[in-house]
N, C-alpha and C positions, 0 to 999 in steps of 0.2 A: 291046341290047334296050331299046326305049322303054317305060318303066313305064306310060305312059298308053295303050299299045296293048293292055294286059290289060283285057278287058271289065269284070272286077270282081275286086278283091283282097280276100280275107278278112283284114282287118287287126285282128281282135279278138284281141289278144295275151293277153287275160286270160280265156280261156274257163273257166279253173279258179277264177276269182274271182267274188264276188257282184257282178253288174253294177250292181244298184241301189245297193249300198253304195259302189261305185267312183264312180258319178255323184254321190252325195251328198257324198262326200269331196272331189271336184273342185269342186263348187259351194261348199263351205265354204272350200276353199283359195283359190278365185277371189275370194270376198268378203273374205277376210283380205288377199289381195294388193292389192286395190283400196283398202283402208283403210290398209295399212301400207307397201306397196312401190312402187306405180306412180308416186308423186310423187318418188321418190328413186333415179333411174337415172343412169348416167354413160356417156358415149360412149367407145368404145375402138377399138383396131385389132386385127386378127387376130394371134394369138400367133406366127404364122410370121414376122412382121416385114416383110412386103412393103409397098411404098409404093403399089402399085396399088390403085385404088378398088374396093371390094367392091360387089356387086349385091344389091339387096333381092329376096328370093325368097319371103318369107312374112310376112303380118301375121295375128296371132292373139291374141285377148284383149288388144288394144292393145299387144302386143309385136311388135317388128320383128326379123326374122332375115335376116342378110346372108350371102352366099356370097363367100368370098375367091377370089383367083386360084389358090390352092392347093387349092381345092374344099372346104375346111372351112366349115361353116355355124355361125354363132354369133349369140347375142343381142346386139343393139346398138340403143339404149343398154343397158349391162350393169348387172346387179344389183350393188350395192356390198357391202362387207364387213359393214356394219351390217345390210343386208338379210339376208345369209346367216346371221348370228348370230341374227336374229329368227326365221328359218325353222327352223333346226336346233337351237335351244337346248333344254335339258331342259324337258319338258312343252309344247314348242312345237307348231306346226301340223303339221310334218312327222312328228313322233313319233306324233301322234294319227292322221294319215293312214296311216302305215305299219302301225300296230297293227290298224287296221280291215280292211286288205286283204291282209296278208301271212301271217296266221296261221290261215287256214281249213285244214281237214284236207287237202283236195286240194292246196292250195298248199304245205303242208309236205312232202307226198310229192314234189312236183316239185322243191322246193328241195333236198331230200335227194339226189335224183338229180344235180342240177347240182353240188352240193358234192363228190360222189363224182368227177365228171369233173374238177373243178378240182384235187382232191387228186392224181389221177393225173398231171395236167399238171405240177404242181410237183415231184412225186417224180422225174420224168424229168430235171429240171434238176440234181438233187443228186448229187454224186460221193460224199459221205459224209453220209447222212441223220442219223447219230447225233451229228454235230458241227455241222451246218448250223443257223444261226439264221435264223428267218423272222419277218418283221413283216407283219401284215395291217393295212394303213393304211385307216381307215374301216371298222373291223371290225363296226360295228353291234352286233347281239346276239351276235356271236362264233360263229355257227353253223359257219362254215367252219373256224375254229380247233378247235372241238370235234370236227369230223370229221377234221381233220388229226392230232389227238393220238392217233388210233388207230394211226398209222404213225410218228410222230415224238415224241421225248421232250417232255413238257410244259414242262420248263425251257428248251427251245430255241424255244418258241413265244411270240410277243408280239403284242399288238393295240394299236391306237390309234384313239380316237374321241372327238370333242368332246362327244358326248352320253353322259352317264354312266348314264342310265336304261335304255338298251337292253341293256346287257351281261348276258349269261347264261353266260359262259364258266366253265370249270372253275376252281376257286379257285387251282390251281397255275399257271394261265396268266396272266401279268402283262399288264394292259391299262393303257396310258398315256392321259392326256387333256390333257397340256400339251406343247407343242413343246419346252420346255426339258428335259423328261425324256428326249428322244431325242437331243439334241445330242452326248452322250458315248458313244452306242451305235454298233455296227457290225453289219450284217446281211448274210447271204449272199443272201437273197431278200426283196424287198419286193413285196407284192401290193396292187393297187388294183382291186378288183372293182366296177365301176360307180361309181367315185368321181370321176375326173378331170373328167367332164362337169358335175359339180355345183360345181366350183371356178371362181371368176371370174377367177383369174389362174393358169392351169395352168403357165406357165413358172416362176413363183416356187416352186410346189410341187415341180416336177421338180428344180429347182436345189437345193432343200433336201434332198430325198431322195437325190440323187446324192452328197451329202456323208456320208451314213450307210450307204451300200452298200459292201461290201468290194470290193477289186480283183477283177475278173472275176466280180462278183456279178450278179444279175439283177433288173430291175425289170419286173414282169409287170402289164400293163394290160388291162382289159376295158372297152371304151368303145363308145358308139353310133357307127356308121360312116356318114358322108355318102356313101360309095361304094356302100352297099347298095341293093338294089331297093326296100325299104320306105322308106328315107330319101328316095330320089329321088321315089318316088310321093308321099310326104308333102309335099314342097316344090314339086312340080309341079301337084298337084291341090288341090281344096278340102277334101279329107278330112284330118282331124287325129286319128289314133288316139292316145287319151290316154296309154296305157301307154308308147308309144314317144316321143311328143312331150313329155310331162310339162312343161307350161308352168310357168315360174318355178323349175324344178329342173334340167332338162337345158339347160345354158347353151351347150354346144358339141356339135356332131356332127362328129367329126374325120375328115378324109380320110387316106388312107395317106401322102400327102405330108406 
């Protein structure tokens, strides 16, 4: 199916959000990026390692997105580690952006439903839920872990997030904020819900996590797909749905390859 053959796609993914607040948050984010980030980008190659040349598919907010031969779409030049730290630090722009648009009443209802689905998915992976240890990497406010603790012992649940302000997990759920804290640990399941696309070097992160997963353990990823209809529409048309595109935050749109 050709995405552009659809007369009009309703790509407002944030019907449950305050649209005016979303626009204001994006305006502030763009102003911040122009001042702090745009002058500090670095050219990269697709994480798949191909030597074939990628094709420019989108220019937006002075950002360039390229599609690799493997069909993954990625920001190039790429945001650096210092950029990421500036965006995601405590009291940083992303924290303020997140607080404004994720905690409205209707949004909370939707997120509760999503976390219920995630919990069911994880439970299906476990042979013994009473002994399985689970790490939610990039746990944010810990909402998924709080939901999971209804089914799994709190002492078997762990979180990791660099931002220490967002955490609202139960006191008995351990949340780490330093990579060194994880090196001696082993987990049966590691989840990354909407995390990998925010990382400028996903190969390095996957390599690190693979060392702390038990043999026959699971790495569960939820990521924006370049194979999806909405992604194809976004990169083929002039339309840029903010919630899907998330300039400066969504650095990769991964293909199945």
